[in-house]
N, C-alpha and C positions, 0 to 999 in steps of 0.2 A: 299394326298399320294395315289398312285394307287396300291392297293393290288391285282389287277388282272393281274399284269405283268407276272404271270406264264403262261398266254396264249401264250407268246412268244414261249414256248416249248410244247404247247399242240399239240398232234397228232390227227388229224381228220381222218375220214373214207377215205377221198381223199388221204391223205398221205399213208395210208395202200395200197390203190389201186395202187398208183404210184410206191411204193416200190416193190410190188410183180410183177407188170407189167414189170418194168425194170429188175428185177431179172430173170423173166421168159424169157424175150427176150435175156438176156445175155447167159443163159444156152441153149436156143434154137439154137442160132448161134454157140455157143461153141461146142455142141455135134453134131449139124448138120454138121459142118465143119469137125469134128473128124471122124464121120461115113460116111461122104459124102452122108447123107440121112436125109434131113430136115423133111421129113414126119415122119420118125421114131422118130426123136428128138422131133417133135411136140407132137406125141402121148405119149411118155414117160414123157414129160413135163406136159401134162394135167393130167396124172395119178399120177405123183410124187409130184406135187406142192400142191394139197390138203393135202397130208401127211405132207409135210414140214410145212404148215400153222397150221395144227392141233397140231403138236408137239410144235411149237413155241408159240402159244397162250396158250396151256395147261401149258407150262413152266412158261411164264411170268405173266399170270393172275390167275393161280391156284396153281401150285406146289411151286413157289417161295413165294407168300404171305402166304400160309398155312404152309410151311415147313421151307424154308430158313429164312424168317423173324422171325420165332419163334425158330430158332436155332435147328431145328430137321434135322441136316445135313445128318445123316445116312439114315433116311427115304427118304430124298430128292434124294440122289444118287440112292438108290434102285428103287424109283418111276420113275425117269427120264430114267434110263437104261431099266427098264421094259417096259415103254411106247415106247421107241425107238425100242426095240426088237419086240414088238407086231406089230408096224407099218412096220418094215422090213419084217416080215412074211406076212402081208397083201399086201405089195407092191410086194413081190415075186409072190404071187398067182395071183394078178391082172395082172401083167406083163405076167406071164406064160399063162394065159387063154385068155387074151384079146389082147395081142400084139405079143409076140414071145415066143417060147419054150426056146430059148436061152436068159435067163433073164439077163445075164451079158456079153454082147458082148465086153465090154472094158476090161474084165478080162483076165487072162493068158490062160484060156481054156474055151471052151463052158460049160455052167452050166445049167442043166435042173432040178436040185433039190437043196434044201437048204444045203449049206456046211458051214463049220466053217469059211473058208476064205471069202466067200461071205457075211456071216452074220457080221463078224467083219468089213469088208470094208464098207458095207452099213451103219452100225451103226456109224462108224467114220464120214461118209459123212453127215448123219442126225445130228450128234452131232455138226459138223461144222456149219451147217445152224442154229441150235438152239442157239449155242454160239454167232454167229454173230448177230442174231436178239436180243438176250438177252443183248448183249453189247450195242446195240443202245438204248434199253429201259432203261437200268441202267444209261447210260450217260445222257439221256434226263431227267430222274428223278432226277439225281444228280444236273444238271444245274437248273432245276426248283426249287429244294430245296434250292440251293445256292442263287438263285434270291429271293426266299421268305425270307430267313434269312437276306439277304442284305437289302431288303425293310423294314423288321421289325426293323433292327438295325438303319436304316436311320430314320424311323419314331420315334424310341425311342430317338435318338439323337436330332431330331428336337423338340420333346416334352420336353426333358430335357433342351434344349437351351431356349425354350419358358418359361419354369418354372423359370430358372435361371435369365432370362432377367427381369421377372416381380417381382423378389424378392427385396423388400425394406421394411425396418422395419415399421410395422403398428404403433409402438409407436411414430414414428416421426409424423405421421398424427394426432394421438390423442393429442400429446403435442401441435402441431401447432393449432389445433382446440380449445384447451383450452386457448392458448394465444390469439387467435382471440376473444374468448368469453370475456376474461378479458379486452381486448382493447375496445370491444363493450360496456361493462359495464361502462368503463371510458370515453366513447364517444371520443376515441382517433382518430385523423385524420389519423393514420397509418392503421386503420382497413381496409378500402377499398383497400389500396395498398397491404396489406398482403393477402387479399382474392384473389386479382388478381394474385399475384405470386403463391399462392397455386393452383389456377385454371390452370395457365399455366403449372405448374409442373405436375399436375394430367393429363392434356391433353396430355402432352408429354409421360408420362408413359403408358397411356391407348391406344393412337393412333399412336404414332410415333416410337414405339419400336417393331412393328410387323415384320418389315423387318430385314434382317440379318445385314444390315449396315445402319448407320445414318451419316449425315454430322457432322464433328467435331465441326462446329459452333453451331449446335443445341445441341450437347452434352455439350459444354461449357456453353451455355445459360441455360440449365437445371441445371447444377452445380451452376451457379450464383444464380438462383432462390432458390435453396436448401440452399445455404449459407446465402442469405438474410433472409430466414425464421429462420435459426438457430441464426442469429444475434439478431433477435427479442426475441428469447427464452433466450439467455444468456446476452443480453444487453452489458454493458461495460466490463464485465468480459472476453469477447471473442475478441481476435485479430486474424484477418484473413489476410494473405498476399498472394495475388494471382497475378502471373505474366505470361504474354503470349508474346512469341517472335517467330518470323518467320511467314510465310504465312500459315494461316489456311484455306484459300479458297480452295474449291474443294477437300477437304480431307475427308475421310470416316473412320468410326470406328464402332465396334459393340456397339449398344445402351446400355446405363446404365453401361457400363463396368467401366468407370472412376468414375461414381457416386458411384459405390459400394465401391471403395477405400475411397472416401470422407465420406460416411456414416459410414464406419468402423472406420475412424479416430475420428468421433464424438461419436460413440457408446462406444469406448474403451479409447479414449484419453481425450475427453472433459467431457462427462457425468460422468466419474469416478474420476474427479479431482475437488478439491475445490479451489476457487480463480481464478486469472487471468490465462487464457490458450491461447496459441498461436498455430495457424495452418498455415503452410507454404505450398503453392501449386504452382507448376511451370509447365508451358506448353512450350516446346521448339520444334519447327519444324525444322528439318534439312533434306533436300532433301525429301525422301519418308517416313521418320520415325518421329514419335512423341516421345519425351523424356519427360515422365511425372514423376514428383516427388511430393510426399506429405509426410509431417512429422507432427507428433503430440506427445505430452508428454505421457510418460508412466503413468499408474495409480499409485498413491502414496501409498495407503494402501497396506500392505503386502498381505492380502487376495485377493485383486484385482489383484495384480501382478501374483499370482498363477493362478487365473482365466484367466487372460489375456494370459498367456503363454500356457494354455491348451485349452481354449474355444474360444478365439478371432479369431481363425482360421476358424470358420464356414463361415463367409462372404468371407474371402480370399480364402478358399477352393472352394467356388462357382465360384469365379473369375478364379481360376486356371482351373477349369473344363471348363468354357466358353472359355478360351484361347485355351485349348487343343482341344475342339470340333470345334471351329470356325476358328482357324488359324493354319498354318503350323509352325513347330518348328523353322524354319529359319526366320519367320516373327515377332517373338517377343522374348523378354528377360525380365523376371520378377525377381527382386532381393528384398529381404526384410532384412533390417538391424535393429539391436536392440542394442543400446548402448548410453552412455552419456544421459541417461534418456529420450531418444527419440526413437520413432518407425518410421522408414523411409521406404517407399515403392517406388521403382523405376521401371518404366516400359518403355521399348523401344519397340515400336510396329509400324508395317507398316500401313500407313493410306492412301494408294492409291487404 
């Protein structure tokens, strides 16, 4: 994540030079054409532009940070008007003694002393320049802040996605390791096979989930390894029916998205039931969409039912967040059904 993207709106010394140069030339040709005297326009420009610059920089770098940003609005208004008035007086005297005694040739009548009309007109002119420059500064600061906020939100979303992608119950691994230990003690021939499947599952979780998308084939293979390990845990008490129809080639999906549903089914459907338990899983590919369905029995004890209805949503809520963060609303549809002693999750999701 590049947090220096604010440089896009950074104003360098060169930008300042270019801005004031262009603004000076614009006024030079404007007033030179108006007076038909480019020498006079050049002289007044050299005299007036330092005043413009002092007022502008005083406003954006001193008065606004110290007064406006601290909500001292009355003090700000008094300060900026006072600064403009002082600069108008300075400009009048410099123009009078260095350029011409008629300090306001564009005015309604020759002026050789400070008048109310002259002062108001000059203050409005300076206020226009200050407002124009301040608007540019405020706009650039706003864009920079928006970019910073956007980058932070994006980083936060990516971090949250990474966290959600790597969430799988540690109890599963502890139980699997215990099963492996039991098999090893019994010198079971299944030991090496189970270790291999656990290794493949952990490799997938550690290395194959860093990308935003994973092939549907790999995701299904990960689920198969998970199911094989669960079969060892539950032995003959667990019946798993998994069907796949349609072409799964060249299809992509967010990693561990479907595995989260499977883990949730075992955590709340299998582990909280006594006796034989059946899990049904179906993958159906139609055009660009995967129709995924998984059903598991509801927990039998009443206390577990209460827990199920209130807390089983932790895993599913994570999946909902991942869907919202990683997919457009039009690219998926998640429905959860609860009835006939079955908990059924259905997901329609785009896999191209």
